[in-house]
DRENNU-926952 format. One record per atom (N, C-alpha, C, O): residue in three letters; x, y, z; atom name. Coordinates in steps of 0.2 Angstrom, whole numbers, plus 2048, in hexadecimal, padded with zeros to 3 digits. Layout:
N
 resn  px  py  pz name
  ALA   X   Y   Z   CA
...
END
This chain:
90
 resn  px  py  pz name
  UNK AFB 701 E84    N
  UNK B01 704 E87   CA
  UNK B05 707 E82    C
  UNK B07 704 E7D    O
  UNK B07 70D E83    N
  UNK B0B 711 E7F   CA
  UNK B12 70F E80    C
  UNK B15 70D E85    O
  UNK B16 70F E7A    N
  UNK B1D 70D E7A   CA
  UNK B21 714 E7A    C
  UNK B1F 719 E77    O
  UNK B27 714 E7E    N
  UNK B2B 71A E7D   CA
  UNK B2F 719 E77    C
  UNK B30 713 E74    O
  UNK B32 71E E75    N
  UNK B37 71E E6F   CA
  UNK B3C 723 E6F    C
  UNK B3C 727 E74    O
  UNK B40 723 E6A    N
  UNK B45 728 E6A   CA
  UNK B49 728 E63    C
  UNK B48 723 E5F    O
  UNK B4D 72D E62    N
  UNK B52 72D E5D   CA
  UNK B59 72B E5F    C
  UNK B5B 72E E64    O
  UNK B5C 728 E5B    N
  UNK B63 726 E5C   CA
  UNK B67 728 E56    C
  UNK B66 725 E51    O
  UNK B6C 72C E57    N
  UNK B71 72E E51   CA
  UNK B77 72B E53    C
  UNK B7A 72C E58    O
  UNK B7A 727 E4E    N
  UNK B81 724 E4F   CA
  UNK B85 727 E49    C
  UNK B83 725 E43    O
  UNK B8A 72A E4B    N
  UNK B8F 72C E46   CA
  UNK B94 726 E45    C
  UNK B97 723 E4A    O
  UNK B96 725 E3F    N
  UNK B9A 71F E3D   CA
  UNK BA0 721 E39    C
  UNK B9E 725 E33    O
  UNK BA6 720 E3A    N
  UNK BAB 721 E36   CA
  UNK BAE 71A E34    C
  UNK BAF 716 E38    O
  UNK BAF 71A E2D    N
  UNK BB1 714 E2A   CA
  UNK BB5 715 E24    C
  UNK BB5 71A E21    O
  UNK BBA 710 E23    N
  UNK BBE 711 E1D   CA
  UNK BBA 710 E16    C
  UNK BB5 70D E16    O
  UNK BBC 713 E11    N
  UNK BB9 713 E0A   CA
  UNK BB7 70C E08    C
  UNK BB2 70B E05    O
  UNK BBC 708 E09    N
  UNK BBB 701 E07   CA
  UNK BB6 6FD E0A    C
  UNK BB4 6F7 E08    O
  UNK BB3 6FF E10    N
  UNK BAE 6FC E14   CA
  UNK BA7 6FE E12    C
  UNK BA6 704 E13    O
  UNK BA3 6FA E10    N
  UNK B9C 6FC E0E   CA
  UNK B98 6FF E14    C
  UNK B98 6FB E19    O
  UNK B95 705 E13    N
  UNK B91 708 E18   CA
  UNK B8B 703 E1A    C
  UNK B8A 702 E20    O
  UNK B88 700 E15    N
  UNK B83 6FB E17   CA
  UNK B85 6F5 E1B    C
  UNK B81 6F3 E1F    O
  UNK B8B 6F3 E1B    N
  UNK B8D 6EE E1F   CA
  UNK B8E 6F0 E26    C
  UNK B8C 6ED E2B    O
  UNK B91 6F6 E27    N
  UNK B92 6F9 E2D   CA
  UNK B8B 6FB E31    C
  UNK B8A 6F9 E37    O
  UNK B86 6FD E2D    N
  UNK B80 6FF E30   CA
  UNK B7C 6F8 E32    C
  UNK B79 6F8 E37    O
  UNK B7D 6F3 E2E    N
  UNK B7A 6EC E30   CA
  UNK B7D 6EA E36    C
  UNK B79 6E7 E3A    O
  UNK B84 6EA E37    N
  UNK B87 6E8 E3D   CA
  UNK B84 6EC E43    C
  UNK B83 6E9 E49    O
  UNK B83 6F2 E43    N
  UNK B80 6F6 E48   CA
  UNK B79 6F4 E4A    C
  UNK B77 6F3 E50    O
  UNK B75 6F3 E45    N
  UNK B6E 6F1 E46   CA
  UNK B6E 6EA E49    C
  UNK B6A 6E9 E4E    O
  UNK B72 6E6 E47    N
  UNK B72 6DF E4A   CA
  UNK B74 6DF E51    C
  UNK B71 6DB E55    O
  UNK B79 6E3 E53    N
  UNK B7B 6E4 E5A   CA
  UNK B75 6E7 E5E    C
  UNK B74 6E4 E63    O
  UNK B71 6EC E5B    N
  UNK B6C 6EF E5F   CA
  UNK B66 6EA E60    C
  UNK B62 6EA E65    O
  UNK B65 6E5 E5B    N
  UNK B60 6E0 E5B   CA
  UNK B62 6DA E5F    C
  UNK B5D 6D5 E60    O
  UNK B68 6D9 E61    N
  UNK B6A 6D3 E64   CA
  UNK B66 6D2 E6B    C
  UNK B65 6D7 E6E    O
  UNK B64 6CC E6C    N
  UNK B60 6CB E72   CA
  UNK B59 6CC E71    C
  UNK B55 6CD E76    O
  UNK B57 6CD E6B    N
  UNK B50 6CF E6A   CA
  UNK B4F 6D6 E68    C
  UNK B52 6DA E6A    O
  UNK B4A 6D6 E63    N
  UNK B49 6DD E60   CA
  UNK B47 6DC E59    C
  UNK B47 6D6 E57    O
  UNK B45 6E1 E56    N
  UNK B43 6E0 E4F   CA
  UNK B43 6E7 E4B    C
  UNK B43 6EC E4E    O
  UNK B44 6E6 E45    N
  UNK B44 6EC E40   CA
  UNK B3D 6ED E3E    C
  UNK B3A 6E9 E3C    O
  UNK B3A 6F3 E3F    N
  UNK B34 6F5 E3E   CA
  UNK B33 6F7 E36    C
  UNK B2F 6F4 E33    O
  UNK B37 6FB E34    N
  UNK B38 6FE E2D   CA
  UNK B3E 701 E2C    C
  UNK B41 704 E31    O
  UNK B40 701 E26    N
  UNK B46 705 E23   CA
  UNK B43 70A E1E    C
  UNK B3F 708 E19    O
  UNK B45 710 E1F    N
  UNK B43 715 E1A   CA
  UNK B4A 718 E17    C
  UNK B4E 71A E1B    O
  UNK B4A 71A E11    N
  UNK B50 71D E0E   CA
  UNK B4E 720 E07    C
  UNK B48 71F E04    O
  UNK B52 725 E05    N
  UNK B50 729 DFF   CA
  UNK B54 725 DF9    C
  UNK B5A 723 DFA    O
  UNK B51 725 DF3    N
  UNK B55 722 DED   CA
  UNK B59 727 DEA    C
  UNK B5E 725 DE6    O
  UNK B58 72D DEB    N
  UNK B5C 732 DE8   CA
  UNK B5F 737 DED    C
  UNK B5C 738 DF3    O
  UNK B64 73B DEB    N
  UNK B68 740 DF0   CA
  UNK B63 745 DF2    C
  UNK B64 748 DF7    O
  UNK B5F 747 DED    N
  UNK B5A 74D DEF   CA
  UNK B55 74B DF4    C
  UNK B51 750 DF6    O
  UNK B54 745 DF5    N
  UNK B4F 743 DFA   CA
  UNK B48 743 DF7    C
  UNK B43 745 DFB    O
  UNK B47 742 DF0    N
  UNK B40 743 DED   CA
  UNK B3D 73C DEC    C
  UNK B37 73B DEC    O
  UNK B41 736 DED    N
  UNK B3E 730 DEB   CA
  UNK B3F 72B DF1    C
  UNK B45 728 DF2    O
  UNK B3B 72A DF5    N
  UNK B3B 726 DFC   CA
  UNK B39 71F DFB    C
  UNK B34 71E DF8    O
  UNK B3C 71B DFF    N
  UNK B3A 714 DFF   CA
  UNK B3A 712 E06    C
  UNK B3E 714 E0A    O
  UNK B34 70E E08    N
  UNK B34 70B E0F   CA
  UNK B33 703 E0E    C
  UNK B2F 701 E0A    O
  UNK B37 700 E12    N
  UNK B37 6F9 E12   CA
  UNK B35 6F6 E19    C
  UNK B37 6F9 E1E    O
  UNK B30 6F2 E19    N
  UNK B2E 6EF E1F   CA
  UNK B30 6E8 E1F    C
  UNK B2E 6E4 E1A    O
  UNK B35 6E6 E23    N
  UNK B38 6DF E22   CA
  UNK B33 6DA E24    C
  UNK B2E 6DA E28    O
  UNK B34 6D4 E20    N
  UNK B30 6CE E21   CA
  UNK B35 6C9 E24    C
  UNK B39 6CB E27    O
  UNK B34 6C3 E22    N
  UNK B38 6BE E24   CA
  UNK B3F 6BE E20    C
  UNK B44 6BB E23    O
  UNK B3F 6C2 E1B    N
  UNK B45 6C2 E17   CA
  UNK B49 6C8 E1A    C
  UNK B47 6CC E1D    O
  UNK B50 6C7 E18    N
  UNK B55 6CC E1B   CA
  UNK B54 6D2 E16    C
  UNK B53 6D2 E10    O
  UNK B56 6D8 E19    N
  UNK B56 6DE E16   CA
  UNK B5C 6DF E12    C
  UNK B62 6DE E15    O
  UNK B5C 6E1 E0C    N
  UNK B63 6E2 E08   CA
  UNK B65 6E9 E09    C
  UNK B62 6ED E06    O
  UNK B69 6EA E0E    N
  UNK B6B 6F1 E10   CA
  UNK B6F 6F4 E0A    C
  UNK B70 6FA E0A    O
  UNK B72 6F0 E06    N
  UNK B76 6F3 E00   CA
  UNK B72 6F8 DFC    C
  UNK B75 6FC DF8    O
  UNK B6B 6F7 DFC    N
  UNK B67 6FB DF7   CA
  UNK B65 702 DFA    C
  UNK B62 706 DF7    O
  UNK B67 702 E01    N
  UNK B65 709 E04   CA
  UNK B69 70E E02    C
  UNK B6F 70E E01    O
  UNK B65 713 DFF    N
  UNK B68 719 DFC   CA
  UNK B6A 71F E01    C
  UNK B6F 71E E05    O
  UNK B67 724 E01    N
  UNK B68 72A E05   CA
  UNK B64 72B E0B    C
  UNK B5E 729 E0A    O
  UNK B66 72E E10    N
  UNK B62 730 E15   CA
  UNK B5E 72B E19    C
  UNK B58 72B E1A    O
  UNK B61 725 E1A    N
  UNK B5E 71F E1C   CA
  UNK B5C 720 E24    C
  UNK B60 723 E27    O
  UNK B57 71D E26    N
  UNK B55 71C E2D   CA
  UNK B52 715 E2E    C
  UNK B4E 712 E2A    O
  UNK B53 713 E34    N
  UNK B51 70C E36   CA
  UNK B4D 70D E3C    C
  UNK B4F 710 E41    O
  UNK B47 70A E3C    N
  UNK B42 70B E42   CA
  UNK B43 703 E45    C
  UNK B41 6FF E42    O
  UNK B45 703 E4B    N
  UNK B46 6FC E4E   CA
  UNK B43 6FC E55    C
  UNK B43 702 E59    O
  UNK B41 6F6 E58    N
  UNK B40 6F5 E5F   CA
  UNK B45 6F1 E62    C
  UNK B47 6EC E5F    O
  UNK B48 6F4 E67    N
  UNK B4E 6F1 E6A   CA
  UNK B4E 6F2 E72    C
  UNK B4C 6F8 E74    O
  UNK B50 6ED E76    N
  UNK B51 6EE E7D   CA
  UNK B59 6EF E7E    C
  UNK B5B 6EE E84    O
  UNK B5C 6F1 E79    N
  UNK B64 6F1 E7A   CA
  UNK B66 6F6 E80    C
  UNK B6B 6F4 E83    O
  UNK B63 6FC E80    N
  UNK B65 701 E85   CA
  UNK B61 700 E8B    C
  UNK B5B 703 E8B    O
  UNK B63 6FD E90    N
  UNK B60 6FC E97   CA
  UNK B5A 6F7 E97    C
  UNK B57 6F7 E9C    O
  UNK B5A 6F3 E92    N
  UNK B55 6EE E92   CA
  UNK B4E 6F0 E91    C
  UNK B49 6EC E92    O
  UNK B4D 6F6 E90    N
  UNK B46 6F9 E8F   CA
  UNK B44 6F8 E87    C
  UNK B48 6FA E83    O
  UNK B3E 6F5 E86    N
  UNK B3C 6F4 E7F   CA
  UNK B3A 6FB E7C    C
  UNK B34 6FD E7D    O
  UNK B3E 6FE E78    N
  UNK B3D 704 E75   CA
  UNK B3D 704 E6E    C
  UNK B40 700 E6B    O
  UNK B39 708 E6A    N
  UNK B39 709 E63   CA
  UNK B3E 70F E62    C
  UNK B3D 715 E65    O
  UNK B43 70E E5E    N
  UNK B48 713 E5C   CA
  UNK B48 714 E55    C
  UNK B47 710 E51    O
  UNK B4A 71A E53    N
  UNK B4B 71C E4C   CA
  UNK B53 71E E4B    C
  UNK B55 722 E4F    O
  UNK B56 71A E47    N
  UNK B5D 71B E46   CA
  UNK B5E 71E E3F    C
  UNK B5B 71B E3A    O
  UNK B61 723 E3E    N
  UNK B62 726 E38   CA
  UNK B6A 728 E37    C
  UNK B6B 72B E31    O
END
């Protein structure tokens, strides 16, 4: 059975003193509430986008503070309408 998917873009406005990785983590945790999983996290280590890293989560928690530039999170969630969809957030 094929799964449907989609892209979700969320614009976030936050004060300088609030770390972006904390805000992103709060969004992911909300989307995963009630079941769901992070499939993988991809981001660039440099501003030019030449050095990419992909993290496939295990039982350990992802350290979002190491995420550099152009991050995206692939997750499975039933948050919108209760349908289990794979989404890419960037």
